N, C-alpha and C positions, 0 to 999 in steps of 0.2 A: 486860646492855647497856643503858645509859640516855641520853635526851636531854641534851646539856649545853648546848646553844645552838641558837637558830633565827634565821637572818638573811636578808636579803633585798637583792636587787640591782634597780634600775630601768634598763631598757633600752629604747631607742627603735626601733622596726622599720618601716623606711620600706618602701615597697612599689614593686616593679618597674615596676608600671602606673600609679604616682603617686597614683592615687585608686581607692577602691573604694566603689561606691554602690549601694544599694538603696532599698526601698519608702519612700515618704514624705520623699523628698528627704534621706534620711539617706546621710552619707559619711563617710569616714575616709582621712586621708593618712599620717598615722604613728600606729601602734600602740603604746601604753604597755604593755609587758609587766613583769611582775614575777617575777624568777628567786629562787626561794625554796631555801634550804639548810637542811638539818637535820644537825646534828653530834652526835657520840656519845663517849662515854668510851674507846671502843675505838679511837678515830681515824677510824672509818669516816663519811664523810659523803655523805649523799643530796640529790639536786636535785630540785625539780618547777617548774612554770611555770604561770603564770595571767595570762591576756591578755583581758579583756574587749572585746568589740566595741563600743567606745566605752561611754558611759553610758546609751544611748538604745535599746538591743537587747533586753537582759534586766536584772533588778534588780541590777546589778554595775555597778562602775566601777573604773578602775585604781588611785586612791589609797585607795580602800576595802579593797583588798586589804593594803596596808600598813599602814593604820590598824586592820585586823582582826587582824593578825599581831602588831602590839604589845599588843592587848587579850588574844588568845588564847594567845599564846607562853607566858608564865608560868606557865600550869595545865599545860602539858606538859613542862616540865623536869622531868627525874627519871624520866620514863616510859619504858617499853620501846618502841622504835620498831618492833620485828618483831611486836609483838602488835597487828595493825591494827584488829582488830574493837573491842578494848578501848580502842585509842587514839580510834577515831571515837566511842564513848560518851563518852569524856571531852571531846571536843570540842564535843558535841552539848550535853553538860551545861553547859559553861561558857560556851558562846555559842550563844544560841537563832539559829536560821536562818543567814543568811548562807552558803550552801554553798560559793561560790567562794571564800571567805577560807581554808575548810579543805582545798582540793581541793591546792593546791602541797605543803602539810604531808603529805598522805596520799600524794602522788605519791613525794615525797622519801623518805618511810618505805617504800613499795615498793621503790625503787632501794636503799637500806641492805638490806632483807631479801634482795633478790638478791644482793648484794654479800657478805652474811654466809653464803649458803647457796651461793655459787658459782654461782647459776643466772639465767639471763635471766628477766626479771618476766614473760613471755608463757608460761613453762612454769609459773611459781607461779600464774599466773591460769587455768591449766586445760590447757596444753598447746599445741603449735604446729599449726596446721591448714594444710596446703598450703604452697606455696613462697614465696607472694608474696601482697600485698593490693592488690586493685584499687582505682584512686583516681578521685576526680571532680575536674573543674574549676569553680569557680564562676566566673560571667561577669558582672562589673559591669554595672549598667544602664546602657544606651546606647541610640541609635538601631538599629533593626532590622538595618540593613545592617552597623553597626559590630560589634554583637555576633555575627552572622553570620561575619563575618571573623575575628572572635576565637576563634570555635569552629573554624573550619577551620584556623587557625594551631594549635591546641592539641591537635586531632586528628591534626595531622601529627607532633608530638611523641609520640603513643602512646596520649593519653585517648581513652576510649570513653564515658564518663560525662559528662554536663553538667548543671550546676546554673545555670538562667538566673533572673537577678534581674529579677523582674517585680514586680506589687503598685500600678502606677501606672494611668496612663489606660487603661481597658479596651481601647479600640480600638487602641491603640499595643502594649498586650501581645498582641492577639491577632496583630497584624503580627510582633512578634518571636517567638513561639512558630511560627509558620509559616515565618518566614525561616530559622530556625536549623534546624529540623526537616528542611526541605528540601534542606540540605547533608549531613544525617547519613546514615549506612548503616543498613538496617532491623535490624541486630544492637546500635546504638549506642542508649544510653537518654539521653533527655531529661527533666528534672525543671523545672517551671514553679515558682519558690519566690516567692511573694507577701510572705513574712515578715510576715504579718498585716495587709497593705496595702490588700486590697479590702474593700469593704463585703460582706454577703451577697448582695445582688441582682446587684452587678456580678462577683461570683465566679461565680455561677450562669450568667451571661450569657457570661462569658468560656469557660467550661467547655463550654457549648452551642455556642459558635462554634467550638470546636476539636474537636468530637467526632470528627470523623474523623482526628485527627492522634493519632499514638503519642506520648503526654507523660504522665507524673505530673503531679499537682498537689498542691503542697506548702504547708502551712499558709495557706490564703488569707485567713482572718479571724482578729481577734484573739482571740475567746473559743472554747472548746471547743464550745459549744453552737452556735455559728455555722457552724464547721467541720463539725461533724455534719451540719447541715442541709444544707450544700453536698454533702458526701459522699454524702448520700441522694439527689441529684437528678443525679449524674452516673454515668457508667460507668467513668471513668478510674480507674486505680490512683492511690490516695491515701496522702499523707505527711502525718504530725504532727512538729513539730519543738518550737516554743516553747512549747506546751502541755504538753510531756512533762517534768514536773519531779519527779515521784514515783512511786514504785510504786502508789499509789491511782490516779493519772490512768491508768497503764498497766492497769490491771486494769479500770477503767471502759471504756477505749478497746477492749479485748478483748471485753468483755460488749456493746458497741453495736456493735461491727464498724466501729469508727470510722476504722481505718487499716489500709493493707496493709503500710506500713513507717513505722518511727518513727526519729527521729534521737536518739542519746543523746550529750549533750555533756558530757564528764567534768567541768567545773568547775561547771556547771549543777547537776550531781546531787551534788557534794561531793567527787570524787576517785575513784580507780580503785576503791576497796573498794565503794562505794556504787554505782558505774557497773556493775561485774561482777555485783552482785546484779540489778540492772535487766537486764542481758544475758542472764543465766541465766533469768531469768522469762521473757523475749521467747521464748528458744530453746524453753523448757517449751510456750508458749502458740502456737509456730509462727510468730511475727511478724519479718520480716526488719528489719533496722537498718542505719542510717549510723552507723558509730562514729567520733566525731571531738571537737572542742571548740569553743569560741566564736571563738578565734584564737590565735596563738603562733607561737615559732619552732622551733628545733631540739629543746629539750627536750619541749616539747608534742607535736611530731610523732613523737619517739621513744615517749611515753606512749599516743598514738593507735595506733601501729604495734603496739606489745605488746598492746594490747587487742584491736585488731581480728585480729591472727594468732593469738589464744586463742580465738577465735570460730569454730564450725563454719561451714563455707564456704557452706552452704546459706542461711544466715540472715546472711550478710553480704552486705549490699546493697552498699555503697561505704564508702569513707573517704577523708581528704584529707591532702595534706603541704604544709601550711602553711609550712614553711620554703622551699619554692620560690617562694613569692609576694613574699617579704622581701629585702631586700638586706643585711642583717646576719646573720651565723652566730653563735650563742652557743655552741656546742659543737662539738667534734670527735666524730666516729664517728656523727652522727645519721643515721637513715635518709634515703636519696636515692632521688628517682624514677627509674626505669627503664623507658620504654616505657609509661608510664601505671600503672606499679605500684609498689610499696615493700616493702621486708621488715623485720622487726624484726630488732635485732642479736643476735647469739648470745654476747655478752660477758655476765659476770653484772649484774645489776641493769637498768638501761635501758641501760646499755652506752656512754653519751655521757661525754665529758670537757669540762667548761665551759672556755670559754676566758675566763680570769680578767683578760685585758687588755682584753677587751671588755666585761665586767661592770662594771668600775670599782668604785668605792667602795661599801660596803654602807650601804644607807639605812633599814635596820631591824636592829637586834641585840639580842636577849634572851638572857640567860644567867642 
């Protein structure tokens, strides 16, 4: 089997809540997503998706995905999409860095491998653990009472895990954490995600001010060293996200006892192949994970579901269903939330069927 064509569609994904806000005044109203297709000489076509959280969250941006595909695509024509490790070596040799560009291709090739073998991707990634995957809901940064009201609404829909967007004024963030925690049940989990927005001294101050509150502190500062300094001054469970971009950092975090949970984002690491490698390393080191991506729609949600469902439950902190945040559906048979959980499909590959009328014309085509 050989790759004969790589193509991409651009799709806008508006939000049900209109705007998504996080630290530093950053916000997005419409997400720019790239749906990547990989076509083979057997007629099989696999699909992936890459959707950066704007150009100011991670070193990634939407048009960069499409430009990168034009650069990388010609080097992959004629390669066997089922040979995932070899394919990733080829991508890394042809394009240094830019893991998010490679992610959609890698996901699409896993989709092809599943179709070729008649197996769902989660089985190929290690096996299906449990009946479903628990989800969290990210709560856009607002005034404390508004965020608490949103959490109450989503809790009524079945969510029991909440990621609160903080990283702003420390006093306001303290009020946000307390307001939301006060309406939750003891078994619910709350994560205060600063998205690198606090300075080190402010992060320590917030952590001390909510010492009596059951809350996880996530990525308080920009650098690993600052986060580690905060970690060493708090008793709260601690999550690292933006800094977790390689196996080297994971090993360093384990040696430093820098985190209790890490967030693994598929496109940040370069696709399912490399995220599986990081996932398996975390399992071997006893580190729990949030398994997710930067953003996306139906195809990203399917990839997340297969990755999470193939992860042992004891190390699966939570995941997310991005397709429930947006108003546009790009594929049929994508995982859907049911009472705060979702399940990976049982059909071969990712198990989705792209809605070609929604995808529109191809904006990238390499053959």
